[in-house]
C-alpha positions as CSV (number, residue, x, y, z in Angstrom):
1,M,18.4,-6.2,0.7
2,G,14.9,-5.1,0.1
3,M,13.4,-3.2,-2.9
4,I,10.0,-2.0,-3.9
5,I,8.7,-0.9,-7.3
6,T,5.9,1.7,-7.1
7,A,4.2,3.7,-9.9
8,N,7.1,6.1,-10.2
9,K,10.0,5.0,-8.0
10,L,12.3,2.1,-7.3
11,K,13.4,2.1,-3.6
12,A,16.1,-0.1,-2.0
13,V,17.5,-0.6,1.5
14,L,20.3,-2.7,2.8
15,T,19.9,-3.7,6.5
16,N,21.8,-5.6,9.1
17,L,20.3,-8.7,10.8
18,K,18.4,-6.4,13.2
19,S,16.6,-4.8,10.3
20,E,18.5,-1.6,10.9
21,I,19.1,0.3,7.7
22,V,22.8,0.6,6.7
23,G,22.1,1.8,3.1
24,N,19.2,3.5,1.4
25,K,18.8,4.6,-2.2
26,S,16.1,5.2,-4.7
27,V,15.7,6.1,-8.4
28,N,12.7,7.5,-10.3
29,L,10.8,5.4,-12.8
30,D,8.9,6.7,-15.8
31,S,5.2,6.2,-16.2
32,N,4.8,2.6,-17.6
33,E,8.6,2.3,-17.9
34,E,9.7,-0.6,-20.1
35,L,10.6,-3.8,-18.4
36,D,14.2,-4.0,-19.5
37,S,14.8,-0.5,-18.3
38,V,13.4,-1.3,-14.8
39,I,15.5,-4.5,-14.6
40,G,18.5,-2.5,-15.4
41,K,17.8,0.0,-12.7
42,I,17.2,-2.8,-10.2
43,S,20.7,-4.2,-11.1
44,G,22.3,-0.8,-10.9
45,L,20.7,0.0,-7.5
46,Y,21.8,-3.4,-6.2
47,H,25.4,-2.9,-7.1
48,K,25.5,0.7,-6.0
49,L,24.2,-0.1,-2.5
50,L,26.8,-2.8,-2.0
51,E,29.6,-0.6,-3.3
52,D,28.7,2.4,-1.2
53,S,28.3,0.3,2.0
54,G,31.5,-1.7,1.4
55,I,29.7,-5.0,1.9
56,N,30.6,-8.1,-0.2
57,S,27.7,-9.8,-1.9
58,S,28.8,-13.1,-0.3
59,K,27.5,-11.7,3.0
60,L,24.1,-10.9,1.5
61,L,21.1,-13.1,2.5
62,G,19.3,-12.2,-0.6
63,L,17.2,-9.7,-2.5
64,A,13.5,-9.4,-1.9
65,I,11.4,-7.2,-4.3
66,G,7.8,-6.0,-3.8
67,I,5.6,-4.8,-6.6
68,Y,2.0,-3.7,-6.9
69,G,0.2,-6.3,-9.0
70,I,-0.7,-10.0,-9.0
71,T,2.3,-12.1,-8.4
72,D,3.3,-15.7,-8.0
73,F,5.7,-15.8,-5.1
74,D,6.7,-19.5,-5.6
75,N,7.7,-19.0,-9.2
76,G,8.8,-15.4,-9.2
77,I,6.2,-14.3,-11.8
78,V,4.4,-11.1,-12.2
79,F,1.0,-12.0,-13.7
80,Y,0.1,-8.4,-14.2
81,S,1.1,-5.0,-12.9
82,P,-1.5,-2.1,-13.2
83,H,1.3,0.5,-13.2
84,Y,3.3,-1.2,-16.0
85,P,0.9,-2.6,-18.6
86,S,3.6,-2.5,-21.3
87,W,5.3,-5.5,-19.5
88,G,2.4,-7.7,-20.6
89,K,1.3,-10.8,-18.6
90,N,3.1,-13.7,-16.9
91,V,6.5,-12.0,-16.7
92,K,9.2,-14.3,-15.3
93,M,10.7,-11.3,-13.5
94,R,12.7,-13.2,-10.9
95,D,14.7,-15.0,-13.5
96,M,15.3,-11.8,-15.4
97,I,16.6,-10.1,-12.3
98,K,18.9,-13.0,-11.4
99,K,20.5,-12.9,-14.8
100,N,21.4,-9.2,-14.1
101,I,22.9,-9.9,-10.7
102,P,25.9,-12.2,-11.2
103,D,26.4,-13.2,-7.6
104,N,24.0,-16.2,-7.3
105,V,22.2,-14.2,-4.6
106,P,18.7,-15.6,-3.8
107,V,15.9,-13.4,-5.2
108,L,12.3,-13.3,-4.0
109,L,9.4,-11.5,-5.6
110,D,6.0,-10.8,-4.1
111,N,3.2,-8.3,-4.0
112,I,4.3,-5.2,-2.0
113,S,1.3,-5.4,0.3
114,R,2.6,-8.7,1.7
115,F,5.8,-7.0,2.7
116,H,3.7,-4.2,4.2
117,V,1.9,-6.6,6.5
118,F,5.1,-8.5,7.4
119,A,6.7,-5.2,8.3
120,E,3.8,-4.3,10.6
121,K,4.0,-7.7,12.4
122,T,7.8,-7.6,12.9
123,L,8.6,-3.9,13.2
124,G,5.4,-1.9,13.4
125,S,1.9,-1.5,14.8
126,A,1.0,-5.2,14.9
127,K,3.8,-6.7,16.9
128,N,2.9,-9.9,18.8
129,A,-0.4,-10.2,16.8
130,S,-1.1,-13.4,14.9
131,N,-3.9,-12.2,12.6
132,I,-3.2,-9.0,10.8
133,I,-4.5,-7.0,7.8
134,S,-2.4,-4.2,6.3
135,L,-4.4,-1.9,4.0
136,V,-3.0,0.7,1.6
137,A,-5.6,3.2,0.6
138,G,-5.7,6.5,-1.3
139,Y,-4.3,5.9,-4.7
140,G,-5.5,2.4,-5.4
141,L,-6.2,-0.1,-2.7
142,S,-4.6,-3.3,-1.7
143,S,-4.0,-5.4,1.4
144,G,-1.7,-7.9,2.9
145,V,-3.0,-10.8,5.0
146,I,-1.4,-12.7,7.9
147,I,-3.4,-15.5,9.5
148,E,-2.0,-17.5,12.3
149,N,1.4,-15.9,11.7
150,D,1.6,-16.9,8.0
151,I,1.4,-14.6,5.0
152,K,-1.6,-15.8,2.9
153,R,-1.6,-15.6,-0.9
154,G,-4.6,-17.8,-1.9
155,F,-5.1,-20.4,-4.6
156,H,-5.1,-17.8,-7.5
157,K,-2.5,-15.6,-5.7
158,I,-5.0,-12.8,-5.3
159,M,-5.7,-12.9,-1.6
160,G,-5.7,-9.3,-0.4
161,E,-7.0,-7.8,-3.6
162,V,-9.9,-6.3,-1.6
163,G,-9.8,-3.1,-3.6
164,H,-12.0,-4.7,-6.2
165,M,-14.6,-5.9,-3.7
166,V,-17.8,-4.2,-4.9
167,I,-19.4,-2.3,-2.0
168,N,-21.6,0.2,-3.9
169,P,-22.8,-1.0,-7.3
170,S,-24.8,2.2,-7.9
171,E,-21.6,4.4,-7.8
172,S,-21.1,6.3,-11.1
173,M,-17.3,6.3,-11.0
174,V,-15.8,3.4,-12.9
175,C,-12.8,1.5,-11.4
176,A,-9.7,0.7,-13.5
177,C,-10.9,-2.9,-13.5
178,G,-14.1,-1.9,-15.3
179,S,-16.5,-2.4,-12.5
180,R,-18.5,0.2,-10.6
181,G,-18.5,0.7,-6.9
182,C,-15.2,-1.1,-6.1
183,F,-13.8,-0.5,-2.6
184,E,-10.8,1.2,-4.2
185,V,-12.9,3.7,-6.1
186,M,-15.2,4.5,-3.1
187,V,-12.3,5.6,-0.9
188,S,-9.9,7.0,-3.5
189,I,-8.4,10.5,-3.4
190,E,-9.9,11.2,-6.8
191,R,-13.4,10.4,-5.5
192,L,-12.6,12.7,-2.5
193,K,-11.9,15.5,-4.9
194,K,-15.1,14.7,-6.9
195,I,-17.2,14.9,-3.7
196,I,-15.7,18.3,-2.9
197,A,-16.4,19.6,-6.4
198,D,-20.0,18.2,-6.4
199,R,-20.8,19.7,-3.0
200,S,-19.0,23.0,-3.3
201,P,-22.1,25.0,-4.3
202,D,-23.5,24.2,-0.8
203,Y,-20.4,25.6,0.9
204,P,-19.6,29.0,-0.6
205,G,-17.4,29.9,2.4
206,S,-15.1,27.0,2.0
207,V,-11.3,27.6,2.1
208,F,-11.1,25.6,-1.1
209,Y,-12.3,28.5,-3.1
210,D,-9.2,30.4,-2.1
211,I,-6.6,27.7,-2.5
212,S,-7.9,25.9,-5.6
213,N,-7.1,27.0,-9.2
214,N,-10.2,29.1,-10.0
215,G,-12.5,26.5,-8.6
216,H,-10.7,23.6,-10.2
217,F,-11.0,21.3,-7.2
218,S,-9.3,18.4,-9.0
219,D,-6.1,20.3,-8.6
220,L,-6.2,20.2,-4.8
221,E,-3.5,18.4,-3.1
222,P,-4.5,15.8,-0.4
223,E,-2.5,17.8,2.2
224,D,-4.7,20.8,1.4
225,I,-7.9,18.8,2.0
226,F,-6.6,17.2,5.2
227,K,-5.4,20.6,6.5
228,A,-8.9,22.1,5.9
229,F,-10.6,19.1,7.5
230,N,-8.5,19.5,10.7
231,A,-9.1,23.2,10.7
232,G,-12.9,22.7,10.7
233,D,-13.8,23.5,7.1
234,K,-17.3,22.3,6.6
235,L,-16.9,21.2,3.0
236,A,-13.7,19.3,3.8
237,F,-15.5,17.6,6.8
238,S,-18.5,16.6,4.7
239,A,-16.3,15.0,2.0
240,I,-14.0,13.3,4.4
241,K,-17.0,11.9,6.4
242,E,-18.3,10.4,3.1
243,I,-14.9,8.7,2.5
244,I,-14.8,7.4,6.1
245,N,-18.3,6.0,5.7
246,W,-17.3,3.8,2.8
247,L,-13.9,2.9,4.3
248,A,-15.7,1.7,7.4
249,I,-18.1,-0.4,5.3
250,G,-15.1,-2.0,3.6
251,L,-13.3,-2.6,6.8
252,A,-16.3,-4.1,8.5
253,N,-16.5,-6.6,5.6
254,I,-12.8,-7.4,5.9
255,I,-13.3,-8.0,9.6
256,L,-16.0,-10.5,8.8
257,I,-13.9,-12.3,6.2
258,Y,-10.5,-12.5,8.0
259,D,-11.3,-11.8,11.7
260,P,-8.1,-9.9,12.3
261,E,-6.7,-8.7,15.6
262,V,-5.3,-5.6,14.0
263,I,-5.9,-3.6,10.8
264,V,-3.0,-1.3,10.0
265,L,-3.7,1.5,7.5
266,H,-1.1,2.8,5.1
267,G,-1.3,5.4,2.4
268,A,-2.5,8.9,1.9
269,Y,-5.1,9.0,4.7
270,I,-2.5,8.7,7.4
271,R,-1.8,12.4,6.7
272,A,-5.4,13.2,7.7
273,G,-4.3,12.6,11.3
274,E,-5.9,11.4,14.5
275,N,-9.3,13.0,13.9
276,F,-9.7,10.9,10.8
277,L,-8.7,7.7,12.6
278,K,-11.1,8.4,15.6
279,M,-14.0,9.0,13.2
280,L,-13.2,5.8,11.3
281,R,-12.9,3.7,14.5
282,K,-16.3,5.0,15.7
283,K,-18.0,4.3,12.4
284,V,-16.5,0.7,12.2
285,E,-17.7,0.0,15.7
286,K,-21.2,1.2,14.8
287,I,-21.6,-1.1,11.9
288,S,-19.6,-4.2,12.9
289,L,-20.8,-7.2,14.8
290,T,-21.1,-6.5,18.5
291,S,-19.0,-9.5,19.4
292,V,-15.9,-8.3,17.5
293,K,-16.2,-4.5,17.1
294,K,-14.4,-3.7,20.4
295,D,-11.6,-6.2,19.9
296,T,-10.3,-5.4,16.5
297,K,-7.7,-2.6,16.6
298,I,-7.4,-0.1,13.8
299,E,-4.1,1.7,13.7
300,F,-2.1,3.9,11.4
301,S,1.2,2.6,10.2
302,K,4.2,4.3,11.9
303,L,6.7,3.0,9.4
304,G,5.9,5.6,6.7
305,D,7.0,5.1,3.1
306,M,9.7,2.7,4.3
307,A,7.2,0.0,5.3
308,G,7.3,-2.0,2.1
309,V,11.0,-2.0,1.6
310,L,11.8,-2.7,5.2
311,G,9.2,-5.5,5.2
312,A,11.0,-7.0,2.2
313,A,14.4,-7.0,3.8
314,T,13.0,-8.3,7.1
315,F,11.1,-11.1,5.4
316,L,14.5,-12.3,4.0
317,I,16.1,-12.2,7.5
318,N,13.2,-14.1,9.0
319,R,13.2,-16.7,6.2
320,F,17.0,-17.2,6.7
321,F,16.6,-18.0,10.5
322,Q,13.6,-20.2,10.2
């Protein structure tokens, strides 16, 4: 069984040994929901999935849970989660979950991005690759890293936290971490909206004047922006091009650091479509080292919002058969 905890939802799947989904449920989470409440919902979803599927817990390989934040996989600790600051620091979450699941089922806990990258290696766009980066961008930014077929976590358990790599220190927007010019900020949906607002006087014919709330461009939905971009709206194109520029700079740095065969993109920008991906590839090729720029593939994930939870379940299966 795999679960993921996002900013507003708890998702769970039950799979067979072929990673085929036999049960799928989710519940909403409140903003910064209290830890005890989230633990209770994890327990409730666990029991409900087993009950509805008619599967005895004795046949379950385990429960793997992914969460955004800095985690200690070996000890099942959440050092800090940006979406749930009320939990505090150094939360022994794995032990708390096990106390609420009375079946002695093995429980694993890790950063969700590591399950994303594992899903891509086993089920998605990076099959047969040994060196993979999976990057989630749009609302926040994080990555999972596989090198020589192994998930890497690092000495301080922060490998993959590339969102806080500073790539433009002169940027005015401040990141949640307190720094300026973090990769996360430079390619965020919020910055995309800010670019549109700042440049809107230069594009009086933009469709955004018709679909925004009296010129309140911060109310635009990403889908509105991507639709306008693909329809040829000049303001949308200008703003997206700016985001692609900084995304390409970040990816070029990641290529230098990790030397991956494949980079798989998750998150909001997948919905921008193939034009976005083509422009990004072209920009990365332009600024990357000549020796590697044509060999590193950049792909959109094809697993959708099931990537993390499927990766968690599949990680358990793989671990069992090792």
